[in-house]
C-alpha positions in Angstrom: -0.9 -10.3 25.0 -1.9 -6.6 25.6 -3.7 -4.5 23.0 -0.6 -2.1 23.0 1.8 -4.9 22.0 -0.6 -6.0 19.2 -0.7 -2.4 18.0 3.1 -2.2 18.0 3.5 -5.4 16.1 0.9 -4.3 13.6 2.8 -1.0 13.1 6.0 -3.0 12.5 4.2 -4.9 9.8 3.1 -1.7 8.1 6.7 -0.5 8.1 8.0 -3.7 6.6 5.3 -3.7 3.8 5.9 0.0 2.9 9.7 -0.3 2.6 9.5 -3.8 1.0 7.1 -2.4 -1.7 9.5 0.4 -2.6 12.4 -2.0 -3.0 10.2 -4.5 -4.8 9.0 -2.2 -7.5 12.5 -0.7 -8.1 14.0 -4.2 -8.5 11.1 -5.5 -10.7 11.4 -2.5 -13.0 15.2 -2.8 -13.4 14.9 -6.6 -14.1 12.3 -5.9 -16.8 14.4 -3.2 -18.4 17.7 -5.3 -18.4 16.0 -8.4 -19.7 13.9 -6.5 -22.2 10.7 -8.0 -20.9 7.6 -5.9 -21.0 6.9 -4.5 -17.5 3.2 -5.6 -17.9 4.4 -9.3 -18.0 6.7 -8.8 -15.0 3.8 -7.4 -13.1 1.4 -10.1 -14.3 3.7 -13.0 -13.3 6.6 -12.6 -10.9 5.3 -9.6 -9.0 1.7 -10.9 -8.8 2.8 -14.3 -7.5 5.0 -12.7 -4.8 2.3 -10.2 -3.7 -0.3 -13.0 -3.6 1.7 -15.0 -1.1 0.0 -13.4 1.9 -3.5 -14.3 0.6 -2.2 -17.8 -0.1 -0.8 -18.3 3.3 -3.8 -16.8 5.2 -6.4 -18.7 3.2 -4.5 -22.0 3.5 -4.0 -21.7 7.3 -7.7 -20.7 7.7 -8.8 -23.7 5.6 -6.6 -26.0 7.6 -8.2 -24.8 10.8 -11.6 -25.3 9.3 -12.4 -21.5 9.0 -14.0 -21.6 5.6 -15.5 -18.1 5.9 -12.0 -16.7 6.5 -10.4 -18.7 3.7 -13.0 -17.8 1.0 -13.6 -14.3 2.4 -9.9 -13.5 2.2 -9.6 -14.5 -1.4 -12.8 -12.9 -2.6 -12.3 -9.8 -0.4 -8.8 -9.4 -1.8 -10.1 -9.5 -5.4 -12.7 -6.8 -4.5 -10.1 -4.7 -2.6 -7.5 -5.0 -5.4 -10.0 -3.6 -7.9 -12.2 -1.3 -5.9 -9.4 0.3 -3.9 -6.0 -0.4 -5.5 -6.7 -0.4 -9.2 -9.1 2.5 -8.7 -6.4 4.5 -7.1 -4.0 3.6 -10.0 -6.6 4.8 -12.5 -7.3 8.0 -10.7 -3.6 9.0 -10.5 -2.2 7.4 -13.6 -3.2 7.4 -17.3 -2.9 3.7 -18.3 -2.6 3.2 -22.0 -1.5 0.0 -23.7 -2.2 -2.2 -26.7 -5.1 -4.6 -26.3 -2.9 -7.6 -27.3 -0.8 -7.0 -24.1 -3.5 -7.8 -21.7 -6.7 -9.1 -23.5 -6.1 -12.8 -22.7 -5.3 -12.0 -19.0 -8.4 -9.9 -18.7 -10.6 -12.7 -20.2 -9.1 -15.3 -17.9 -9.9 -13.1 -14.9 -13.5 -12.5 -16.1 -13.9 -16.2 -16.7 -12.5 -17.0 -13.2 -14.8 -14.6 -11.3 -17.9 -15.7 -13.3 -17.1 -19.4 -12.6 -16.7 -18.7 -8.9 -19.9 -16.8 -8.8 -21.9 -19.6 -10.4 -20.4 -22.4 -8.4 -20.6 -20.3 -5.2 -24.4 -20.0 -5.6 -24.6 -23.7 -4.7 -22.8 -23.1 -1.4 -19.4 -24.5 -2.0 -16.4 -24.7 -4.4 -16.4 -28.2 -5.8 -13.5 -30.4 -6.8 -14.4 -30.0 -10.5 -14.4 -26.2 -10.2 -11.0 -26.3 -8.6 -9.7 -28.4 -11.4 -10.9 -25.8 -13.9 -9.3 -23.0 -11.7 -6.0 -24.9 -11.9 -6.2 -25.2 -15.7 -6.9 -21.5 -15.9 -3.8 -20.9 -13.7 -1.5 -22.9 -15.9 -3.0 -21.3 -19.1 -2.3 -17.9 -17.6 1.3 -18.7 -16.6 2.2 -20.5 -19.8 0.7 -17.6 -21.9 2.8 -15.0 -20.0 6.0 -17.1 -20.1 5.6 -17.5 -23.9 5.1 -13.8 -24.3 8.1 -13.1 -22.1 10.4 -15.4 -24.1 9.2 -13.9 -27.3 10.0 -10.4 -26.0 13.5 -11.5 -24.9 14.1 -13.2 -28.3 13.1 -10.0 -30.1 15.4 -7.9 -28.0 18.4 -6.4 -30.0 22.0 -6.0 -29.1 21.4 -4.2 -25.9 20.9 -7.5 -24.1 24.5 -8.4 -24.6 25.5 -5.3 -22.6 23.7 -6.3 -19.5 26.1 -6.8 -16.6 25.5 -10.0 -14.7 26.6 -8.3 -11.5 23.9 -5.7 -11.8 21.2 -8.2 -12.6 22.2 -10.4 -9.7 21.9 -7.3 -7.4 18.4 -6.5 -8.7 17.3 -10.1 -8.2 18.6 -10.1 -4.6 16.8 -6.8 -3.9 13.6 -8.2 -5.6 13.7 -11.3 -3.2 14.5 -9.1 -0.2 11.6 -6.7 -1.0 9.2 -9.7 -1.5 10.3 -11.2 1.8 9.7 -7.9 3.6 6.2 -7.6 2.1 5.3 -11.2 3.0 6.5 -11.0 6.6 5.1 -7.5 7.1 1.7 -8.6 5.8 1.7 -11.6 8.1 2.3 -9.3 11.1 -0.5 -7.0 9.9 -3.0 -9.8 9.3 -2.2 -11.8 12.5 -2.2 -8.9 14.9 -4.8 -6.9 12.9 -7.1 -9.8 13.2 -6.5 -10.1 16.9 -7.2 -6.4 17.3 -10.5 -6.8 15.4 -11.4 -9.9 17.5 -10.6 -8.0 20.6 -13.5 -5.7 19.7 -15.8 -8.6 18.8 -16.0 -8.3 15.0 -17.4 -11.5 13.2 -15.2 -13.7 11.1 -16.7 -13.1 7.7 -16.5 -9.3 8.2 -12.9 -9.6 9.4 -12.1 -11.7 6.3 -13.6 -9.4 3.6 -12.4 -6.2 5.2 -9.4 -6.2 7.5 -7.8 -9.4 6.4 -8.5 -8.8 2.7 -7.2 -5.3 2.8 -4.3 -6.4 4.9 -3.2 -9.2 2.5 -3.8 -6.7 -0.4 -1.4 -4.2 1.1 1.5 -5.5 -1.0 -0.5 -4.7 -4.1 -1.5 -1.3 -2.7 2.1 -0.4 -1.8 3.4 -1.7 -5.1 0.8 0.5 -6.8 1.6 3.6 -4.8 5.3 3.0 -5.6 4.4 2.5 -9.2 2.5 5.8 -9.2 5.4 7.7 -7.7 7.8 6.0 -10.2 5.3 6.4 -13.1 5.1 2.7 -13.9 1.3 2.2 -14.7 1.8 -1.1 -16.7 3.6 -2.7 -13.7 0.8 -1.7 -11.4 -2.2 -2.8 -13.5 -0.4 -6.0 -14.6 0.2 -6.8 -11.0 -3.4 -6.3 -10.0 -4.8 -8.3 -12.8 -2.3 -11.1 -12.2 -2.9 -11.1 -8.4 -6.7 -11.3 -8.9 -6.3 -14.3 -11.3 -4.1 -16.0 -8.7 -6.4 -15.2 -5.8 -9.0 -17.4 -7.5 -7.1 -19.9 -9.5 -4.2 -20.5 -7.1 -5.4 -19.5 -3.6 -8.9 -21.2 -3.8 -7.7 -24.6 -5.0 -4.8 -24.7 -2.5 -7.1 -23.8 0.3 -9.6 -26.4 -0.7 -6.8 -29.0 -1.0 -5.5 -28.1 2.5 -9.0 -28.3 4.0 -9.5 -31.8 2.5 -13.0 -31.0 1.2 -15.1 -28.6 -0.7 -14.8 -25.0 0.5 -18.1 -23.9 2.1 -19.4 -20.5 1.0 -22.0 -19.0 3.3 -25.2 -17.4 2.1 -24.1 -13.8 2.7 -21.0 -14.3 0.5 -22.9 -16.1 -2.2 -25.7 -13.5 -2.4 -23.6 -10.3 -2.0 -19.8 -10.7 -2.1 -19.6 -12.8 -5.2 -22.1 -10.8 -7.4 -20.3 -7.6 -6.3 -17.0 -9.1 -7.3 -18.2 -10.0 -10.8 -19.7 -6.5 -11.3 -16.6 -4.7 -10.1 -14.4 -6.9 -12.3 -16.5 -6.0 -15.4 -16.4 -2.3 -14.4 -12.6 -2.3 -14.1 -11.7 -4.3 -17.2 -14.3 -3.8 -19.9 -13.6 -0.1 -20.5 -9.8 -0.6 -20.9 -10.4 -3.7 -23.0 -12.6 -1.7 -25.4 -10.8 1.7 -25.4 -7.3 0.4 -24.6 -7.0 2.9 -21.8 -8.3 3.7 -18.3 -10.2 6.8 -17.2 -10.1 8.8 -14.0 -13.9 8.8 -13.8 -13.7 5.0 -14.0 -11.4 4.9 -11.1 -13.6 7.2 -9.1 -16.7 5.0 -9.8 -14.8 1.9 -8.7 -13.6 3.6 -5.5 -17.2 4.8 -4.8 -18.5 1.3 -5.4 -16.0 -0.1 -3.0 -16.8 2.4 -0.2 -20.5 1.5 -0.7 -19.6 -2.2 -0.4 -17.8 -1.6 2.9 -20.7 0.4 4.2 -23.1 -2.4 3.4 -20.8 -5.1 4.8 -20.1 -3.3 8.1 
């Protein structure tokens, strides 16, 4: 396949992701409004699962083929990109203010997940026992959000009775259509973007933590850009936090299961990628957990840290 055909297919992927993200955010916002569910919870559950599908598929396929560096690098690199690039952009362009009770548990679960991955990664692999803990965290996260969502629905007043089923069905169809466009577009970008990178002789780990990680994080980026335009900060931040929890507690265990053994973590990832992931997670979450809001300077610092990370990796 010629380089020009790969570039064309890559561009088609970009178009699918961009349009899918726009449809996706609109539908998610409408669903949250009509069901009277806080948009943070929609972002942290349904949206984050759908936008994490590219990471799940890429890491699973890589693990199946025995490409541990690609599987782990994609998951870890996506967490880093989600925070250093996407959440940073959201903080720079939007004022995110919400009550601590709306996201404290989710933030603590994310911090616990990245810290656990860091400590287990220092030994050179992700063990079965660690994956079991990740799965437990995943279910705790999902159950917590479902309970909160049900509580929000039960507390809704008479307006819920006025919701037309026809409109709700339409929004769900658009939501699924947008998610499908994002997933297929991301696959095009990752598959052909990876081939383009390999064409120029870029090593696997670098491809994983940069091009593949950014490529599979494009759904979150497009969702965030759409949320910025539509002034929906809670949907964006909730999506990023949820996606990062899933990158570790869903993607890693599934990839390990598919590989049939512990996921190997190379020395470069253990000594540089994982510590950077933990530091960036604390930088992104602690200020808003303490002050119940984000700051533009915080976003700028995170973006600068991410640029520095890319420079060091490349």
